[in-house]
C-alpha positions as CSV (number, residue, x, y, z in Angstrom):
1,M,0.0,0.0,0.0
2,E,1.3,3.4,-1.0
3,K,0.6,6.4,1.3
4,N,-1.5,8.0,-1.4
5,S,-3.4,4.8,-2.2
6,K,-7.2,5.1,-1.9
7,V,-8.1,2.9,1.1
8,Y,-11.7,2.2,2.0
9,V,-12.4,1.2,5.6
10,A,-15.8,-0.3,5.8
11,G,-17.2,0.0,9.3
12,H,-14.9,2.9,10.3
13,R,-17.1,4.0,13.3
14,G,-17.1,0.6,14.9
15,M,-14.4,-0.5,17.4
16,V,-12.4,-2.5,14.8
17,G,-12.8,-0.1,11.9
18,S,-12.0,3.0,13.9
19,A,-8.8,1.3,15.2
20,I,-7.7,0.5,11.6
21,Y,-8.6,4.0,10.5
22,R,-6.5,5.6,13.3
23,K,-3.6,3.3,12.4
24,L,-3.7,4.3,8.7
25,Q,-3.8,8.0,9.8
26,R,-0.8,7.5,12.0
27,E,1.1,5.8,9.1
28,G,0.5,8.9,6.9
29,F,-2.2,7.6,4.6
30,T,-3.9,10.6,3.0
31,N,-6.6,9.1,0.8
32,L,-8.9,7.3,3.2
33,V,-12.5,6.7,2.1
34,T,-15.3,6.2,4.7
35,R,-19.1,6.2,4.7
36,T,-21.4,6.0,7.7
37,S,-24.2,3.4,7.6
38,A,-26.6,6.3,7.1
39,E,-24.6,7.4,4.0
40,L,-24.2,3.9,2.6
41,D,-26.2,0.9,3.6
42,L,-23.8,-2.0,2.8
43,R,-26.8,-4.4,2.7
44,D,-28.1,-2.5,-0.4
45,Q,-26.6,-4.2,-3.5
46,Q,-27.2,-1.2,-5.8
47,A,-25.9,1.4,-3.3
48,V,-22.7,-0.6,-2.8
49,A,-22.2,-1.0,-6.6
50,A,-22.7,2.7,-7.1
51,F,-20.2,3.6,-4.3
52,F,-17.5,1.3,-5.7
53,L,-18.0,2.6,-9.2
54,A,-17.7,6.2,-8.1
55,E,-14.8,5.8,-5.6
56,K,-12.7,2.9,-7.1
57,P,-10.7,2.2,-3.9
58,D,-7.3,0.5,-4.3
59,Y,-7.5,-1.4,-0.9
60,V,-10.4,-2.4,1.3
61,F,-10.6,-3.3,5.0
62,L,-14.0,-5.0,5.5
63,A,-14.6,-4.4,9.2
64,A,-18.4,-3.7,8.9
65,A,-20.7,-6.3,10.4
66,K,-23.7,-6.8,12.6
67,V,-22.2,-7.9,15.9
68,G,-23.3,-8.7,19.5
69,G,-22.9,-11.0,22.5
70,I,-24.6,-14.3,23.3
71,M,-28.0,-12.9,23.9
72,A,-28.1,-10.7,20.7
73,N,-26.7,-13.6,18.6
74,N,-29.4,-15.9,19.9
75,I,-32.4,-13.5,19.7
76,Y,-31.7,-11.9,16.3
77,R,-30.7,-15.1,14.4
78,A,-32.2,-14.2,11.1
79,D,-30.8,-10.6,11.2
80,F,-27.3,-11.8,12.0
81,L,-27.3,-14.3,9.1
82,Y,-29.0,-12.1,6.5
83,E,-27.3,-8.8,7.2
84,N,-23.8,-10.2,7.5
85,L,-24.1,-12.2,4.3
86,S,-25.5,-9.2,2.5
87,I,-22.7,-6.8,3.7
88,Q,-19.8,-9.1,2.8
89,N,-21.4,-10.4,-0.5
90,N,-21.8,-6.8,-1.7
91,V,-18.4,-5.5,-0.7
92,I,-16.4,-8.6,-1.8
93,H,-18.2,-8.8,-5.2
94,Q,-17.9,-5.1,-5.9
95,S,-14.2,-5.2,-4.9
96,Y,-13.7,-7.8,-7.6
97,I,-15.8,-5.9,-10.2
98,N,-13.9,-2.7,-9.6
99,G,-10.4,-4.1,-9.5
100,V,-9.5,-3.6,-5.9
101,K,-5.8,-4.6,-5.5
102,K,-6.3,-6.2,-2.1
103,L,-9.1,-6.8,0.4
104,M,-9.0,-7.9,4.0
105,F,-12.1,-9.7,5.3
106,L,-12.4,-9.7,9.1
107,G,-14.3,-12.5,10.9
108,S,-14.3,-13.9,14.4
109,S,-13.1,-16.8,16.4
110,C,-16.7,-18.1,16.7
111,I,-16.2,-19.7,13.2
112,Y,-14.5,-22.7,14.8
113,P,-16.4,-25.8,16.0
114,K,-17.7,-25.6,19.6
115,L,-15.6,-28.6,20.7
116,A,-12.6,-28.1,18.5
117,P,-9.2,-29.0,20.1
118,Q,-7.5,-26.0,21.9
119,P,-5.8,-23.9,20.9
120,L,-7.7,-23.3,17.7
121,K,-5.6,-23.9,14.6
122,E,-6.7,-22.4,11.3
123,E,-7.1,-25.9,9.8
124,Y,-9.9,-26.8,12.3
125,L,-12.4,-24.7,10.3
126,L,-15.4,-26.9,9.3
127,T,-14.3,-30.0,11.3
128,G,-17.3,-30.0,13.7
129,L,-20.6,-28.5,14.8
130,L,-20.7,-24.8,15.7
131,E,-21.7,-23.2,19.0
132,E,-25.6,-23.1,18.7
133,T,-26.0,-19.6,20.2
134,N,-23.9,-17.8,17.5
135,E,-24.3,-20.2,14.7
136,P,-25.9,-17.7,12.2
137,Y,-23.1,-15.2,12.7
138,A,-20.4,-17.9,12.4
139,I,-22.0,-19.3,9.2
140,A,-22.0,-15.9,7.6
141,K,-18.3,-15.4,8.5
142,I,-17.4,-18.8,7.2
143,A,-19.1,-18.0,3.9
144,G,-17.0,-14.8,3.8
145,I,-13.8,-16.7,4.1
146,K,-14.9,-19.2,1.4
147,M,-16.0,-16.3,-0.8
148,C,-12.5,-14.6,-0.6
149,D,-10.9,-18.0,-1.4
150,A,-13.3,-18.6,-4.3
151,Y,-12.7,-15.2,-5.8
152,R,-8.9,-15.7,-5.4
153,A,-9.2,-19.2,-7.1
154,Q,-11.5,-18.2,-9.9
155,Y,-10.5,-14.6,-10.6
156,G,-7.1,-14.2,-9.1
157,C,-8.3,-11.6,-6.5
158,N,-5.9,-10.9,-3.7
159,F,-8.5,-11.2,-1.0
160,I,-7.4,-12.3,2.5
161,S,-9.2,-13.4,5.6
162,A,-8.2,-12.6,9.2
163,M,-10.0,-14.0,12.2
164,P,-9.5,-12.0,15.4
165,T,-10.1,-13.4,18.9
166,N,-12.4,-11.5,21.3
167,L,-11.8,-7.8,21.1
168,Y,-12.2,-4.8,23.3
169,G,-11.0,-1.2,23.4
170,Y,-11.9,2.3,22.3
171,N,-15.4,2.7,20.8
172,D,-16.6,-0.6,22.2
173,N,-20.3,-1.4,22.5
174,Y,-21.6,-1.1,26.1
175,H,-25.3,-1.7,25.3
176,P,-27.0,-3.4,28.3
177,Q,-28.4,-6.3,26.1
178,N,-26.3,-6.5,23.0
179,S,-22.7,-6.2,24.3
180,H,-19.9,-8.8,24.6
181,V,-18.8,-10.1,28.0
182,L,-15.8,-7.7,28.6
183,P,-17.6,-4.4,28.0
184,A,-20.7,-5.7,29.7
185,L,-18.7,-6.4,32.8
186,I,-17.0,-2.9,32.7
187,R,-20.5,-1.4,32.6
188,K,-21.8,-3.6,35.3
189,F,-19.0,-3.0,37.7
190,D,-19.0,0.8,37.1
191,K,-22.7,1.0,37.7
192,A,-22.5,-1.1,40.9
193,K,-19.6,1.1,42.1
194,R,-21.6,4.3,41.5
195,N,-24.8,2.9,43.2
196,G,-22.9,1.4,46.1
197,D,-24.3,-2.1,45.4
198,P,-23.0,-4.9,47.6
199,T,-22.8,-7.5,44.8
200,V,-22.4,-7.9,41.1
201,T,-24.0,-10.9,39.3
202,I,-22.0,-12.4,36.5
203,W,-23.7,-14.5,33.8
204,G,-22.8,-18.2,33.8
205,S,-20.5,-20.3,36.0
206,G,-17.4,-18.2,35.5
207,T,-15.4,-21.2,34.3
208,P,-15.3,-20.7,30.5
209,M,-12.0,-19.5,29.2
210,R,-11.6,-16.6,26.9
211,E,-8.8,-14.7,25.1
212,F,-8.9,-10.9,24.6
213,L,-7.0,-8.6,22.3
214,F,-7.0,-4.8,22.4
215,A,-8.5,-3.4,19.2
216,D,-5.5,-1.2,18.5
217,D,-3.3,-4.3,18.6
218,L,-5.6,-5.8,16.1
219,A,-5.3,-2.8,13.8
220,E,-1.5,-3.1,14.0
221,A,-1.8,-6.8,12.9
222,C,-4.2,-6.0,10.1
223,Y,-1.8,-3.3,8.7
224,F,1.1,-5.8,9.0
225,L,-0.8,-8.5,7.2
226,M,-2.0,-6.2,4.4
227,Q,1.7,-5.5,3.7
228,T,3.1,-9.0,4.1
229,Y,0.4,-11.7,3.8
230,S,-1.3,-12.9,0.5
231,E,-2.5,-16.4,1.0
232,P,-5.8,-18.3,0.7
233,H,-7.7,-19.7,3.7
234,L,-7.4,-17.6,6.9
235,I,-5.0,-16.4,9.6
236,N,-5.8,-16.1,13.3
237,I,-5.1,-12.9,15.2
238,G,-4.8,-13.0,18.9
239,T,-2.6,-13.1,22.0
240,G,-2.3,-16.9,22.4
241,E,-3.2,-16.4,26.1
242,D,-6.5,-16.8,27.9
243,L,-8.1,-16.7,31.3
244,T,-11.4,-17.7,33.0
245,I,-14.4,-15.4,33.0
246,K,-14.1,-15.4,36.8
247,D,-10.5,-14.1,36.6
248,L,-11.5,-11.6,33.9
249,A,-14.3,-10.3,36.3
250,L,-11.8,-10.1,39.2
251,L,-9.4,-8.1,37.0
252,I,-12.1,-5.7,35.8
253,Q,-13.3,-5.4,39.4
254,K,-9.8,-4.3,40.4
255,V,-9.5,-1.8,37.5
256,V,-12.9,-0.2,38.1
257,G,-12.4,-0.2,41.9
258,F,-15.6,-2.0,42.9
259,E,-15.3,-3.3,46.5
260,G,-18.4,-5.6,46.7
261,E,-18.8,-9.3,46.2
262,L,-19.1,-11.3,42.9
263,Q,-22.0,-13.8,42.4
264,F,-22.3,-16.2,39.4
265,D,-25.7,-17.1,37.9
266,A,-25.1,-20.6,36.7
267,S,-28.6,-20.7,35.2
268,K,-27.4,-18.4,32.4
269,P,-25.6,-19.9,29.4
270,D,-21.8,-20.2,29.4
271,G,-21.3,-20.4,25.6
272,T,-18.3,-22.3,24.3
273,P,-16.2,-23.8,27.1
274,R,-12.9,-22.4,25.7
275,K,-11.8,-20.3,22.8
276,L,-8.1,-19.9,22.6
277,M,-6.5,-19.0,19.2
278,D,-3.4,-20.7,18.0
279,V,-1.4,-17.7,16.7
280,S,1.8,-19.6,15.7
281,K,1.2,-18.8,12.0
282,L,1.0,-15.0,12.8
283,H,4.0,-15.2,15.2
284,A,6.0,-17.0,12.5
285,L,5.4,-14.0,10.2
286,G,6.9,-11.7,12.8
287,W,4.0,-10.1,14.6
288,K,3.0,-10.2,18.3
289,H,0.6,-8.2,20.4
290,Q,2.0,-5.4,22.6
291,I,-0.9,-4.4,25.0
292,E,-1.4,-6.8,27.9
293,L,-4.9,-7.3,29.4
294,E,-4.7,-5.2,32.5
295,E,-3.1,-2.2,30.7
296,G,-5.8,-2.6,28.0
297,L,-8.6,-2.7,30.5
298,K,-7.4,0.5,32.1
299,L,-7.4,2.2,28.6
300,A,-10.9,0.8,27.8
301,Y,-12.3,1.8,31.2
302,H,-11.0,5.4,30.8
303,D,-12.6,5.5,27.3
304,Y,-15.9,4.2,28.8
305,L,-15.8,6.9,31.5
306,N,-15.2,9.6,28.9
307,N,-18.0,8.5,26.6
308,N,-20.6,6.8,28.8
309,S,-20.8,8.7,32.1
């Protein structure tokens, strides 16, 4: 990518897209193209076709998606499947039609089978059944990976797929019903601290293990891969380190400064027992995360206080 290349960041106002946008700005890119969802509905085939025809971007980061936690994924199953398929179908196909030099498609670690061996290697894709609660989202993302590979095989398109682990950071979603576990816990602990509540109740047993990557680290990895990686299939992006939801809750409790007790509601679903990425492929290319979890939580909590209080 040249500094004057026209780069389209789809989803630039979300947590991932905004991190990629900031990284490109820091690197001196001067020709960045963005559209809000109000300006361009990526589910609208004709609108996306007109946008690509007018703008002719050289490079595309596809970070736009309909996302949410366990509850949102389970309730809005049709929406998650239809909207994500529509977004990626339109952007990937128009990137081919309009001669985009390189596209990066971003997915999620939920693409892997629920009971796949840990840590999750790239080759475990499609070797078993998916986690039921987020199956529609996962199926859409798997279709995106296969679409990038198919356009590469049939048309020679340089379309790559990167699958991040659980993400958190600036511009995260703190919605009471539709957020992921880490931002949901930050919101819960902060609210309990302000209200002087004696306890905070955590969904599930606290035993599932999760890996977390700061979104600005993800942006660094995406930029690195756009410069160095051009292969079919997919590549994992993560830290290669995980912890239990209970330990995560204790760490967030410490960062927020909540002094009450933790309770676990085992009647609520746990989701996948463990989801640790094997990042040896990424490490072998020469990239490793920089921001450790406690440092990242402090940055995320500060951002939450600035934007949600």
